[in-house]
Wavefront OBJ file of the C-alpha trace (Angstrom):
o trace
v -84.202 101.646 8.077
v -85.805 103.390 11.204
v -85.733 100.525 13.404
v -83.269 99.804 15.898
v -81.951 96.730 15.003
v -79.011 94.135 16.579
v -77.491 90.986 14.674
v -76.413 87.698 16.185
v -74.356 85.407 14.343
v -73.467 81.503 14.912
v -71.797 79.038 12.766
v -73.433 75.879 12.230
v -72.525 72.304 11.372
v -74.628 71.404 8.198
v -73.277 67.678 8.073
v -77.052 66.118 8.855
v -78.450 68.765 6.796
v -76.697 67.710 3.730
v -77.496 63.805 4.272
v -80.943 64.562 4.897
v -81.236 66.214 1.613
v -79.164 63.735 -0.410
v -81.542 60.845 1.365
v -84.862 62.794 0.336
v -83.301 63.317 -3.340
v -82.578 59.616 -3.766
v -86.128 58.748 -2.860
v -87.747 61.288 -5.227
v -90.652 60.056 -6.998
v -91.860 60.955 -10.528
v -92.969 64.339 -10.680
v -91.868 65.743 -7.202
v -89.372 68.528 -6.593
v -85.996 68.087 -5.667
v -85.266 69.519 -2.417
v -82.628 72.222 -1.715
v -80.572 72.715 1.358
v -82.445 76.048 1.969
v -85.866 73.811 1.715
v -84.724 71.953 4.708
v -83.349 74.882 6.354
v -86.887 76.351 5.822
v -88.221 73.601 7.629
v -85.685 73.565 10.508
v -86.178 77.199 11.143
v -90.338 77.288 10.958
v -89.866 74.209 13.677
v -87.437 76.631 15.727
v -89.793 79.573 15.410
v -92.932 78.084 16.912
v -90.566 77.035 19.799
v -89.447 80.865 19.926
v -92.867 82.688 19.359
v -90.897 85.797 20.551
v -89.122 85.797 17.224
v -91.880 84.611 14.704
v -93.428 87.958 15.351
v -94.408 91.558 13.536
v -93.856 94.749 14.848
v -96.933 97.028 14.153
v -96.005 100.057 15.680
v -98.299 100.171 18.801
v -98.221 96.444 19.484
v -96.080 93.080 18.849
v -98.180 90.568 17.458
v -96.557 86.795 17.962
v -97.637 84.033 16.021
v -98.542 80.327 17.033
v -97.187 78.847 13.164
v -94.644 80.048 11.212
v -95.106 81.878 7.664
v -91.355 81.984 5.959
v -90.728 84.372 3.458
v -88.190 83.499 0.861
v -86.182 86.560 -0.541
v -86.114 86.040 -4.237
v -84.186 88.072 -6.715
v -86.741 88.536 -9.696
v -86.604 90.989 -12.571
v -88.542 93.368 -11.044
v -85.915 93.497 -8.060
v -85.937 91.700 -4.697
v -89.317 90.303 -3.501
v -90.237 87.606 -0.593
v -92.962 84.917 -1.535
v -94.114 83.035 1.754
v -94.258 79.495 2.422
v -97.153 79.214 4.698
v -97.482 77.129 7.732
v -93.971 76.056 6.992
v -93.636 74.339 10.441
v -96.424 71.738 9.583
v -95.391 71.042 5.902
v -93.288 68.337 4.992
v -89.485 69.146 3.370
v -91.160 67.929 -0.113
v -93.818 69.863 0.323
v -92.092 72.980 1.271
v -90.131 72.317 -1.749
v -93.133 72.109 -4.384
v -94.146 75.512 -2.551
v -90.770 77.073 -2.941
v -90.369 76.136 -6.326
v -93.918 77.307 -7.673
v -93.147 80.843 -5.810
v -89.796 81.211 -7.119
v -90.880 80.523 -10.768
v -93.665 82.430 -10.442
v -91.742 85.535 -8.898
v -89.253 85.386 -11.857
v -92.068 85.076 -14.466
v -94.121 88.186 -12.618
v -96.956 86.089 -11.946
v -97.093 86.548 -8.054
v -100.454 87.426 -6.800
v -101.162 89.848 -3.674
v -101.594 86.818 -1.407
v -98.355 85.101 -2.103
v -96.693 88.133 -0.980
v -98.833 88.332 2.495
v -98.897 87.174 6.106
v -95.129 86.281 6.306
v -93.995 86.166 10.063
v -90.338 85.908 9.377
v -88.031 85.741 6.389
v -85.120 83.561 4.900
v -82.307 85.388 2.704
v -79.641 83.134 1.343
v -76.733 84.454 -0.994
v -74.897 81.284 -0.559
v -75.349 80.028 -4.118
v -73.409 83.102 -5.078
v -70.300 82.256 -2.679
v -71.252 84.689 0.007
v -69.843 83.406 3.410
v -71.794 85.530 5.357
v -73.954 88.841 5.394
v -76.403 90.605 7.134
v -79.800 91.362 5.639
v -82.031 94.102 5.890
v -85.478 93.710 7.857
v -88.607 93.174 6.285
v -91.147 95.139 7.965
v -93.538 94.363 9.784
v -91.783 91.283 10.468
v -89.290 91.404 13.796
v -86.503 89.501 12.349
v -84.787 88.077 9.251
v -81.835 85.306 8.853
v -79.188 85.852 6.548
v -77.659 82.461 5.534
v -73.998 82.064 3.863
v -72.578 79.015 1.698
v -72.052 75.905 3.117
v -68.345 75.524 3.044
v -65.913 73.078 4.703
v -63.752 74.306 7.576
v -61.481 72.701 10.010
v -63.544 72.540 13.454
v -62.710 71.153 17.007
v -64.611 68.297 18.068
v -63.420 66.789 21.368
v -59.970 68.181 21.005
v -59.653 66.963 17.651
v -59.219 68.867 14.415
v -61.882 67.924 12.262
v -63.122 69.094 8.612
v -67.148 69.840 8.670
v -69.556 71.633 6.005
v -70.666 74.551 8.010
v -72.773 77.938 7.261
v -72.716 81.143 8.921
v -76.122 82.385 9.956
v -76.626 86.089 10.762
v -79.882 86.941 12.664
v -81.276 90.608 12.306
v -83.685 91.537 15.230
v -85.928 94.658 15.622
v -85.038 95.812 19.261
v -88.446 96.994 19.780
v -89.917 93.386 19.306
v -87.209 91.040 20.371
v -84.573 91.076 23.164
v -81.212 89.770 22.729
v -82.017 86.866 25.087
v -84.723 85.706 22.860
v -82.996 86.101 19.354
v -79.871 83.838 21.137
v -82.286 81.274 22.138
v -83.791 80.619 18.611
v -80.343 80.735 17.357
v -79.134 78.071 19.664
v -82.377 75.969 19.258
v -81.890 76.448 15.301
v -78.103 75.317 15.470
v -79.142 72.223 17.281
v -81.847 71.460 14.790
v -79.481 71.721 12.323
v -76.791 69.539 13.960
v -79.730 66.725 14.892
v -82.671 67.419 12.235
v -84.392 64.527 13.792
v -85.128 66.810 17.130
v -87.696 68.660 14.673
v -89.824 65.899 14.737
l 1 2 3 4 5 6 7 8 9 10 11 12 13 14 15 16 17 18 19 20 21 22 23 24 25 26 27 28 29 30 31 32 33 34 35 36 37 38 39 40 41 42 43 44 45 46 47 48 49 50 51 52 53 54 55 56 57 58 59 60 61 62 63 64 65 66 67 68 69 70 71 72 73 74 75 76 77 78 79 80 81 82 83 84 85 86 87 88 89 90 91 92 93 94 95 96 97 98 99 100 101 102 103 104 105 106 107 108 109 110 111 112 113 114 115 116 117 118 119 120 121 122 123 124 125 126 127 128 129 130 131 132 133 134 135 136 137 138 139 140 141 142 143 144 145 146 147 148 149 150 151 152 153 154 155 156 157 158 159 160 161 162 163 164 165 166 167 168 169 170 171 172 173 174 175 176 177 178 179 180 181 182 183 184 185 186 187 188 189 190 191 192 193 194 195 196 197 198 199 200 201 202 203 204 205
């Protein structure tokens, strides 16, 4: 609450993300975890973070530490309150591996069985309230991380493409940044990259 923060918002076309998730579900093997839209998002966020290390950072009072890989925290509502287990090296994992890690962490979070190491070393956090029908919101920073992404529901909305009105599934994304560690331009460039990766996930390869 003491951090000087600012927010940046974009609306992202989720058409391709939904298609990727559907294709992955169709190819599931026995015993594999069904990926969610949030798992695909986690992968793409992680890839955007390694391209923008200014956002993949922690503010430690007297210094800013930037990281070459993305340990993405996933905000989870547990019986004891909100906690943020961490999917480590999300930029290097497949979506299937992220889904399996997320399912394990969320399951143990709700059972009160997380270990300390499950909550350590996060470099960025995603808070998704789309499953509750929330369109957009502002998430509170998770110190010492310098940024957090709030994700609203994916909903069909009219958009203009090449002068034509069409309907697309879109999501509203709000990035909250600690201004002591991140400048507005850095946050904006990260969101531009993320928005493009959501539109064309193949660019993350």
